[in-house]
C-alpha positions as CSV (number, residue, x, y, z in Angstrom):
1,G,104.6,113.7,92.1
2,K,105.3,111.0,94.7
3,R,103.3,108.4,92.7
4,L,105.2,109.1,89.5
5,D,108.6,108.9,91.4
6,T,107.6,105.6,93.0
7,L,106.5,104.1,89.7
8,K,109.8,105.2,88.0
9,M,111.8,103.6,90.8
10,W,109.8,100.3,90.5
11,E,110.8,100.1,86.8
12,N,114.3,99.3,88.0
13,Y,113.3,96.1,89.7
14,N,112.0,92.6,88.9
15,Y,109.5,91.4,91.5
16,L,110.1,87.7,91.9
17,D,107.8,86.9,94.8
18,L,105.4,88.7,97.2
19,S,103.6,87.1,100.0
20,Y,102.0,88.0,103.3
21,D,101.0,86.2,106.5
22,F,98.7,87.2,109.3
23,K,100.7,86.7,112.5
24,E,98.0,87.8,114.9
25,Q,94.4,88.9,114.6
26,T,91.8,90.1,117.0
27,I,88.3,90.8,115.8
28,S,85.8,92.7,118.0
29,G,82.6,93.7,116.4
30,D,83.3,95.9,113.4
31,T,87.0,96.4,114.3
32,A,89.9,94.1,113.6
33,N,93.5,94.5,114.7
34,V,96.1,92.3,112.7
35,R,99.8,91.9,112.7
36,L,100.8,91.5,109.0
37,E,104.2,90.3,107.7
38,W,105.1,91.1,104.1
39,L,107.9,89.2,102.4
40,V,109.2,90.4,99.0
41,R,112.0,89.1,96.7
42,T,113.3,91.4,94.1
43,S,116.3,91.8,91.9
44,Q,117.5,94.9,90.1
45,K,117.1,94.7,86.3
46,M,120.8,95.5,86.0
47,G,121.6,91.8,86.9
48,K,122.2,92.1,90.6
49,Q,121.6,89.2,93.0
50,P,118.0,88.7,94.3
51,Q,117.3,90.4,97.6
52,E,114.7,89.6,100.2
53,G,112.8,92.2,102.3
54,R,110.5,91.7,105.3
55,T,108.1,94.3,106.7
56,V,105.9,93.8,109.8
57,L,102.9,96.1,110.3
58,D,100.1,96.5,112.9
59,V,97.0,97.3,111.0
60,T,93.6,98.4,112.2
61,L,90.6,97.6,110.0
62,K,87.0,98.8,110.3
63,K,84.0,97.3,108.7
64,E,82.0,99.9,106.8
65,D,79.0,99.1,104.5
66,G,79.9,95.4,104.6
67,H,83.5,95.9,103.6
68,W,86.7,95.9,105.6
69,K,88.7,99.2,105.2
70,I,92.1,100.1,106.5
71,K,92.0,102.7,109.2
72,E,95.5,102.8,110.5
73,I,98.9,101.2,109.6
74,R,101.8,101.2,112.1
75,P,105.2,99.8,111.5
76,V,106.4,97.3,114.2
77,S,109.8,98.3,115.5
């Protein structure tokens, strides 16, 4: 249900730009801790002005079977 609700909401927006930047990263063995900043520019399809959003997350990654996998995501307040 949540997935369908999210997809329906996304239909109302034009996604103009999406980028990310690693602000900090620490790798120790098979574990990596990164601070990730997402920047997104959107506009509503109803003709509203573009809006910009910024989200900063602390992410813990773990290497398993040769691939990095997300283990934890925490919003930075």
